[in-house]
N, C-alpha and C positions, 0 to 999 in steps of 0.2 A: 285378534291373535297378537301376542306380545313376544318379542324375542327376549331371551334371558339376559343378553348383554348387548349393548349398543355403543357404537363409537360416539355418536352425536345424540345428546339428550339435554333437554332444558327443563327446569321447573316451570310451573305455571307463572310464577312471579317473574322469572327471567324472561319468559316469552312476552309477558305483558309489558315489560320494560322496553322491549324493542318494537312492539307493535306499532307505535306512532311513527317510527322511523322507516317503516316498510312502504315501498312504492310498488306493491303488487296487488292483484285483485283479492277480494274477500275470500273467494273459493281457494285460491292458492295459499292464502294465510291459514285458512281453516285446515287445509290438507297438511300443511307444514306442522300445524299444532298437533294433529293426529299422529304424525310420524315422530316429532321431536319430544312432545310432552306426554302424550298418551302411550307412546311406544308401539303404535300399530305398525304392522309390516307394510312396507311400501306398496306391495302388490295389492293388498286388501284395500288400502286407501285409494289406489289407482282404480280398482274395480268400482269402488263407491262413487267416484267422480266420473267414471268413463274415460279415464286418462291412461297413459302409459306409466309404467313404474318409473321411467326416466323423468317424466314430467313432474311427478311427485318428488323425486329426488332433487330436481332442480329447484323446486319451491322450498324444500327443506334446506338446501344449500344456501339459498339467498338469505333465509332467516338466520341460519347458522353464521354465515359470514358477517351479517349485520350485527349479530350478538357479539362476535369476536371483536369487531371494531368498537362496539359500545364498551366492552370490558377494557380494551386498550385505552379508551378515552377516560374511563373512571380511574384507571391506574395512573395515568398522566396527571389527572387532577389531584389525586391523593399525593403524588410525589411533589407537585408544585405547592400544595398546601403545607406539606411537612417541611419544605425548605424555608418557609417563612415563620415557622413556629420557633419559640425560644428553645434553647438547648435543654434537653431533658423532657421535652413535651412530645406527645404523640396525639394523633387524631383517634377518636373513638366513636363508634356508632353502635349503640346497643339499645334494645328495648328495655325500659325500666318503669317502675311506678312513678307517677307524677311527683309525689312528695320527695322521692329520692332524687329525681332529676332537678327539682327546685333547689334542694340542699346542695347538690353538686354544682349547680350554676353559681350559687353564692360562694362556695369555696373557690371556684375558678376565678370569679371576679376579684376576690381578695388576693389570690396569688398573682393575678395580673397587676393589681395595684401595687403589690410588693415589688414586682419586676419594674414597674414604672418608677417607683421610688429609688431603686438601685440605679436606674438609668439617669435619673434626674436628682442628684443629691441635694440640690438647693430648694427642694420643695419644703413647705411649711411643716408638714407632719413627719414625725419620725416613724420608723417601723413599729416601735412600741406603742406610740399614740394611735397609729392605724389599727393595730391589733386590739387596743383597748376599746375602740369604737365598734368592734365587730359585734354584730347582732347574731347570736346563735339561733338557729331555727328551733321552734318549740318542739319538744319530744312528746309524742303521743303515748299514753299508757295503753297497752294492749291487754285486755282481760282474756285469760285462757280459761275455758270451761264456763260454768254458770255462775 
């Protein structure tokens, strides 16, 4: 049985991210998973394990509190990383095709090299010379249809 709206809920991926951080029994972790991810009513989870509703709530609360601490840690890490980035840069985490990622990495490397040149004007290469040595990734032709 699932409640239509819940205060505390996690995706399976979020739950798995904190699983290694938990210092509770496997049964308590499984019960918390049922409540937080599957959305099972606390009493039905309690009945399944032969526990009280409060015991299931305690297990779910421990996982929830651990997840909140995990999120705060991620936010602090992102903030620290953003503070060391050059002006106008941002952190980005996205899934993408490998060929696009490789092309993006090349572009980022070139931009870093340009920033390095601006920071050290006595280098041997000028910006124009650096750009002239740029190797553009080969473009693949995509056939549509037969």
